[in-house]
C-alpha positions as CSV (number, residue, x, y, z in Angstrom):
1,M,20.3,-25.1,-14.9
2,Q,23.0,-24.2,-17.4
3,R,23.0,-20.6,-16.3
4,Y,23.6,-21.6,-12.7
5,A,26.3,-24.1,-13.6
6,S,28.0,-21.4,-15.6
7,L,27.8,-19.0,-12.6
8,F,29.3,-21.6,-10.3
9,A,32.1,-22.3,-12.8
10,W,32.8,-18.6,-12.9
11,I,32.9,-18.4,-9.1
12,L,35.5,-21.3,-8.9
13,A,37.6,-19.5,-11.6
14,L,37.5,-16.3,-9.6
15,A,38.5,-18.2,-6.4
16,A,41.5,-19.7,-8.2
17,A,42.5,-16.4,-9.7
18,T,42.5,-14.8,-6.2
19,G,44.6,-17.5,-4.6
20,A,41.9,-19.9,-3.5
21,G,43.0,-22.9,-5.5
22,G,41.1,-25.4,-3.4
23,H,42.7,-28.4,-1.7
24,T,45.7,-28.4,-3.9
25,A,46.6,-24.8,-3.0
26,S,46.0,-25.5,0.7
27,A,48.5,-28.4,0.5
28,Q,51.1,-26.2,-1.0
29,A,51.0,-23.4,1.4
30,P,50.0,-23.0,5.1
31,P,46.4,-22.0,5.5
32,D,45.5,-18.5,6.5
33,P,45.5,-18.6,10.3
34,R,42.2,-16.8,10.4
35,V,40.5,-19.8,8.9
36,A,42.9,-22.5,9.8
37,D,40.2,-24.2,11.9
38,L,37.9,-24.5,8.9
39,V,40.8,-25.9,6.8
40,R,41.4,-28.5,9.5
41,T,37.7,-29.6,9.4
42,G,37.6,-29.4,5.6
43,E,34.3,-27.6,5.5
44,L,32.5,-24.3,5.7
45,R,29.0,-24.5,7.3
46,A,26.7,-21.8,5.9
47,G,23.4,-21.1,7.6
48,L,20.8,-20.3,5.0
49,G,17.1,-19.4,5.5
50,L,14.8,-20.8,2.8
51,G,12.1,-19.0,1.0
52,V,13.7,-16.0,-0.6
53,L,16.3,-15.6,-3.4
54,M,18.5,-13.4,-1.2
55,Q,19.2,-16.5,0.9
56,A,18.0,-19.7,-0.9
57,V,14.9,-21.2,-2.4
58,K,14.4,-25.0,-2.8
59,N,12.9,-26.7,-5.8
60,P,10.2,-28.9,-4.3
61,A,10.6,-31.5,-7.0
62,T,14.4,-31.9,-7.1
63,G,15.5,-30.4,-3.8
64,E,17.9,-28.1,-5.7
65,L,18.8,-24.8,-3.9
66,R,19.5,-21.5,-5.6
67,G,20.0,-18.0,-4.1
68,A,22.5,-15.2,-3.6
69,A,23.7,-16.2,-0.1
70,L,24.2,-19.8,-1.4
71,E,26.4,-18.5,-4.3
72,L,28.4,-16.3,-2.0
73,S,28.9,-19.2,0.4
74,R,30.1,-21.4,-2.4
75,A,32.6,-18.7,-3.4
76,L,33.8,-18.3,0.1
77,A,34.3,-22.0,0.6
78,A,36.3,-22.2,-2.7
79,R,38.5,-19.3,-1.5
80,I,39.3,-21.1,1.7
81,G,39.7,-24.4,-0.1
82,V,37.1,-26.4,1.7
83,R,33.7,-28.0,0.9
84,L,30.5,-26.2,1.5
85,V,27.9,-27.6,3.9
86,V,24.5,-25.9,3.9
87,V,22.6,-25.7,7.2
88,E,19.0,-25.0,6.3
89,Y,16.4,-23.0,8.2
90,P,12.7,-22.4,7.4
91,R,13.2,-18.7,7.0
92,P,16.0,-16.1,7.2
93,G,14.9,-14.9,10.6
94,A,15.5,-18.4,12.0
95,V,19.2,-18.6,11.0
96,L,20.5,-16.9,14.2
97,E,18.8,-19.6,16.3
98,G,21.7,-21.8,15.1
99,L,24.2,-19.8,17.1
100,R,23.0,-21.5,20.3
101,T,24.3,-24.8,19.1
102,N,27.3,-23.5,17.0
103,A,25.5,-24.9,14.0
104,W,27.1,-22.7,11.3
105,D,30.2,-20.7,10.5
106,V,28.9,-17.9,8.2
107,S,25.6,-16.5,6.9
108,F,24.4,-13.5,4.9
109,L,21.6,-11.4,6.5
110,V,20.0,-8.0,6.8
111,V,22.1,-5.8,9.1
112,D,19.9,-4.9,12.2
113,P,20.7,-3.6,15.7
114,A,18.7,-6.4,17.3
115,R,21.1,-9.0,15.8
116,R,24.4,-7.4,16.9
117,D,24.1,-8.9,20.4
118,T,24.7,-12.4,19.1
119,A,26.5,-11.9,15.8
120,D,29.1,-9.7,14.1
121,F,28.6,-8.2,10.6
122,S,31.1,-7.7,7.8
123,N,31.0,-4.7,5.4
124,T,27.8,-4.7,3.4
125,F,27.5,-6.2,-0.1
126,L,23.9,-5.3,-1.1
127,Q,21.3,-2.6,-0.3
128,S,17.6,-2.4,-0.9
129,D,14.5,-1.1,1.0
130,L,11.6,-2.5,3.0
131,T,8.1,-2.0,1.7
132,Y,4.7,-3.6,1.6
133,L,2.8,-6.1,-0.5
134,V,-1.0,-5.4,-0.6
135,G,-4.0,-7.1,-2.1
136,P,-6.5,-6.0,-4.7
137,G,-8.6,-2.9,-3.7
138,S,-6.4,-2.2,-0.8
139,R,-6.7,1.4,0.6
140,I,-3.0,1.3,1.5
141,R,-1.4,3.4,-1.3
142,S,1.8,4.5,0.4
143,A,4.0,3.1,3.2
144,A,2.7,5.8,5.6
145,D,-0.9,4.5,5.1
146,A,0.0,1.2,6.7
147,D,0.6,2.4,10.3
148,Q,-3.1,2.9,11.2
149,D,-5.5,1.4,13.7
150,G,-7.0,-1.8,12.6
151,V,-4.3,-2.5,10.0
152,R,-2.7,-6.0,10.2
153,I,0.8,-6.4,8.8
154,A,2.2,-9.9,8.2
155,V,5.9,-10.5,8.7
156,P,8.0,-13.6,8.8
157,R,9.1,-14.1,12.4
158,G,12.5,-12.7,13.2
159,D,13.1,-11.3,9.8
160,G,14.5,-7.8,9.2
161,S,11.0,-6.4,8.6
162,D,9.9,-7.9,11.9
163,H,12.7,-6.3,13.9
164,Y,12.3,-2.9,12.2
165,L,8.5,-2.7,12.5
166,T,8.6,-4.0,16.1
167,R,10.6,-0.9,17.0
168,T,8.8,1.7,14.9
169,L,5.1,0.9,14.4
170,K,2.7,3.0,16.4
171,R,-0.8,1.9,15.6
172,A,-0.8,-1.1,13.2
173,E,-0.6,-4.7,14.4
174,L,2.1,-7.2,13.5
175,V,1.0,-10.7,12.5
176,R,4.1,-13.0,12.7
177,T,4.3,-16.1,10.5
178,E,6.7,-19.1,10.2
179,S,7.5,-18.5,6.5
180,H,7.3,-16.0,3.7
181,A,4.7,-18.1,1.9
182,A,2.4,-18.1,5.0
183,A,2.6,-14.3,5.2
184,V,1.6,-13.9,1.5
185,D,-1.3,-16.4,2.0
186,L,-2.6,-14.1,4.8
187,V,-2.7,-11.2,2.4
188,R,-4.4,-13.2,-0.2
189,S,-7.0,-14.5,2.2
190,G,-7.7,-11.2,3.9
191,G,-6.1,-12.4,7.2
192,A,-3.6,-9.5,6.9
193,D,-3.8,-6.1,5.1
194,A,-0.2,-6.1,4.0
195,K,3.0,-8.1,4.1
196,A,6.3,-6.3,4.9
197,S,9.6,-7.5,3.3
198,P,12.5,-6.3,1.2
199,R,11.3,-5.0,-2.2
200,F,13.0,-7.7,-4.2
201,V,11.2,-10.4,-2.2
202,L,7.8,-8.8,-2.8
203,A,8.5,-8.2,-6.5
204,I,8.6,-11.9,-7.0
205,E,5.6,-12.7,-4.7
206,A,3.5,-10.1,-6.5
207,T,3.7,-12.2,-9.7
208,G,1.6,-14.9,-7.9
209,G,-1.6,-13.2,-9.2
210,A,-4.7,-12.4,-7.3
211,G,-4.1,-8.6,-7.9
212,L,-1.2,-8.4,-5.5
213,R,0.9,-5.3,-5.8
214,V,4.0,-3.7,-4.3
215,L,3.9,-0.1,-3.1
216,D,6.0,2.4,-5.0
217,D,7.6,3.8,-1.8
218,G,9.3,2.1,1.1
219,F,9.6,2.6,4.8
220,A,13.2,1.8,5.5
221,D,16.5,1.3,3.7
222,I,18.3,-2.0,4.5
223,L,21.8,-3.4,4.0
224,Y,23.0,-7.0,3.7
225,A,26.3,-8.3,5.1
226,A,28.0,-11.5,5.9
227,V,27.5,-12.7,9.5
228,V,29.8,-14.7,11.8
229,P,29.2,-15.7,15.4
230,K,30.1,-13.1,18.0
231,G,33.7,-12.8,19.2
232,Q,35.5,-14.2,16.1
233,A,37.4,-11.1,15.1
234,A,40.0,-13.0,12.9
235,R,37.3,-14.8,10.9
236,L,35.3,-11.6,10.5
237,A,38.4,-9.9,9.1
238,Y,38.9,-12.7,6.6
239,V,35.2,-12.7,5.6
240,N,35.3,-8.9,5.3
241,E,38.1,-9.1,2.8
242,F,36.1,-11.7,0.8
243,V,33.1,-9.4,0.7
244,E,35.1,-6.5,-0.5
245,D,36.7,-8.6,-3.2
246,A,33.3,-10.0,-4.2
247,K,32.0,-6.4,-4.8
248,A,35.2,-5.2,-6.6
249,S,35.4,-8.2,-8.9
250,G,31.8,-8.0,-10.0
251,L,30.8,-11.3,-8.4
252,V,28.0,-9.7,-6.4
253,K,26.6,-7.9,-9.4
254,R,26.8,-11.1,-11.5
255,I,24.9,-13.1,-8.8
256,V,22.2,-10.4,-8.7
257,E,21.8,-10.4,-12.4
258,S,21.8,-14.2,-12.8
259,L,19.0,-14.5,-10.2
260,G,17.0,-11.6,-11.6
261,L,16.8,-9.8,-8.3
262,Q,14.9,-6.5,-8.6
263,G,15.2,-3.4,-6.4
264,V,18.7,-4.1,-5.1
265,K,22.1,-2.6,-5.9
266,V,25.7,-3.5,-4.9
267,A,26.8,-1.7,-1.7
268,T,29.5,1.0,-1.8
269,A,33.1,-0.3,-1.5
270,G,34.5,-0.1,2.0
271,K,31.2,0.2,3.8
């Protein structure tokens, strides 16, 4: 708890140093016109899919959330000078469903062509790869081994792994689940031969015992970016500046390290 409190305090200090002095600063100077509507409402609504540390995980006992997207959302809200409102979804792939009802203002997701019809992406802030989690005694030794007749691959519905494998698998079968935990359970029980997800997600899930292991190689490189609803060019420009500042200042790196995320690195500046 102390580590996350320290991180949040550091985020607020960064926001103040970069001209995001909260409500006091907003009262002293006109708000940036690109986010003036958010200043008027006094809140930033962040759409977060639960279940992975890249987005947010919830402590079942306390209800406390922690995760990379959550910390970035807090920093962005502090920069604008508004309070953060978290809009929760059962998994990252469900976040875009909120666009139908204008439920959120920003999110942080895997960049995928299938998502560009409904949302716009900022420059990227993290990169990783997609790979597989397999059970004990599995004959799948490399990513190429997975795309075979009779192989069942579990994926959380609508996630980046689902979109990518839907386009590229030739022989294996996808088994879609409503959560990351359900996909892992299928691998444990033999209901699926592998689970596809970003490496840092699987690295944590493999610690759950039962001989689970993550393959050494991956089948696709992935990038993470901030996401805004389609057609909001001004807000996208503001968020893009925030993303670049978060990379340059070391904020993204500090969040990754504080959460112990494995198999990720900060994306290149300007991309």
